[in-house]
C-alpha positions as CSV (number, residue, x, y, z in Angstrom):
1,M,-11.0,-6.4,-19.0
2,G,-7.3,-6.5,-19.8
3,V,-4.5,-5.1,-17.6
4,G,-4.3,-1.9,-19.8
5,E,-7.9,-1.4,-19.2
6,S,-7.8,-1.8,-15.4
7,I,-4.7,0.4,-15.1
8,K,-6.7,3.2,-17.2
9,E,-9.6,2.7,-14.9
10,S,-7.5,3.4,-12.0
11,G,-7.3,7.0,-13.0
12,L,-3.7,7.2,-11.7
13,A,-2.6,8.8,-15.1
14,R,-5.2,11.4,-15.5
15,G,-2.9,14.4,-14.9
16,A,0.0,12.8,-16.9
17,S,1.5,14.2,-20.2
18,R,0.9,12.4,-23.6
19,V,4.1,10.6,-23.2
20,E,3.6,9.6,-19.6
21,K,0.0,8.4,-20.4
22,F,1.4,6.2,-23.5
23,L,3.9,4.6,-21.2
24,W,1.5,4.2,-18.4
25,L,-1.5,2.7,-20.7
26,R,0.5,1.0,-23.5
27,V,3.8,0.0,-22.1
28,L,3.7,-0.6,-18.4
29,P,0.7,-3.2,-18.7
30,N,2.8,-5.2,-21.1
31,I,6.0,-5.4,-18.8
32,I,4.5,-6.3,-15.6
33,P,6.3,-9.7,-15.5
34,L,9.7,-8.0,-16.3
35,L,9.1,-5.4,-13.5
36,R,8.1,-8.3,-10.9
37,L,11.3,-10.1,-12.1
38,F,13.8,-7.2,-11.9
39,I,12.4,-4.7,-9.6
40,S,10.0,-6.3,-6.9
41,P,7.6,-9.2,-6.9
42,N,5.3,-6.8,-5.1
43,I,4.1,-5.1,-8.2
44,H,0.4,-5.7,-9.1
45,T,-2.4,-4.8,-11.4
46,P,-5.3,-2.8,-10.0
47,R,-7.4,-6.0,-10.3
48,E,-4.9,-8.0,-8.3
49,S,-4.7,-5.5,-5.6
50,G,-8.4,-4.9,-5.3
51,A,-8.9,-9.0,-5.1
52,A,-6.1,-9.2,-2.4
53,L,-7.7,-6.2,-0.4
54,A,-11.2,-7.7,-0.7
55,R,-9.9,-11.1,0.5
56,L,-8.3,-9.3,3.5
57,A,-11.7,-7.6,4.3
58,V,-14.0,-10.7,4.2
59,A,-12.1,-14.0,4.0
60,D,-12.7,-16.4,6.8
61,D,-9.0,-17.4,7.0
62,V,-7.9,-13.8,8.0
63,E,-10.8,-13.1,10.2
64,G,-9.5,-11.4,13.4
65,V,-5.9,-11.2,12.1
66,S,-4.1,-7.9,13.1
67,G,-0.8,-6.6,13.0
68,V,0.5,-8.5,10.0
69,Y,1.7,-7.4,6.6
70,Y,0.9,-8.8,3.4
71,E,2.4,-8.6,-0.1
72,G,-0.5,-9.5,-2.4
73,L,-2.1,-12.6,-1.1
74,K,1.0,-13.7,1.0
75,E,1.8,-12.9,4.6
76,I,5.3,-11.5,5.1
77,R,7.4,-9.9,7.6
78,S,7.4,-6.1,7.4
79,S,10.7,-4.2,6.9
80,E,13.3,-4.1,9.6
81,A,12.8,-0.5,10.2
82,S,9.3,-1.4,11.3
83,Y,10.5,-3.0,14.3
84,D,12.8,-0.2,15.4
85,R,11.4,0.9,18.8
86,A,13.0,4.4,18.6
87,K,11.5,5.0,15.2
88,Q,8.1,3.9,16.4
89,E,8.3,6.4,19.2
90,D,9.6,9.1,17.0
91,L,6.7,8.5,14.5
92,W,4.2,8.4,17.4
93,G,5.4,11.8,18.8
94,W,5.3,13.5,15.5
95,T,1.7,12.1,14.9
96,L,0.7,13.4,18.4
97,D,2.4,16.8,17.6
98,T,0.6,17.0,14.3
99,M,-2.8,15.6,15.0
100,A,-3.7,16.6,18.5
101,R,-5.7,19.8,18.7
102,D,-4.4,20.9,22.0
103,D,-2.1,19.7,24.8
104,Q,-5.3,18.2,26.7
105,E,-6.0,15.9,23.8
106,R,-2.4,15.0,23.5
107,M,-2.2,14.0,27.2
108,A,-5.4,12.1,26.6
109,I,-4.0,9.7,24.1
110,T,-1.4,7.3,25.4
111,L,1.1,5.0,23.7
112,D,0.5,1.5,24.8
């Protein structure tokens, strides 16, 4: 299966216009190397992403690994913003406010 077929099978363009589908299915698969070079090396085909995720789920070398970030198959440092304690606390507060069913549940969940 080629890159175009794997992108098509992802179903991500199913609601797109004809022009968008043409770009998604015919152009994009052929310019992935350029996108990696000029935009980000973290651009992967569905097949590459699936293989990387499967490895993280079952490979012996990552068994027990937690709290790290991967770009494809490579462990990397996450963004600087992810280390900002104030942003972490703000996100945690928003999550509690949004997800807790009531004050009792909100109080039962604590931030370690």
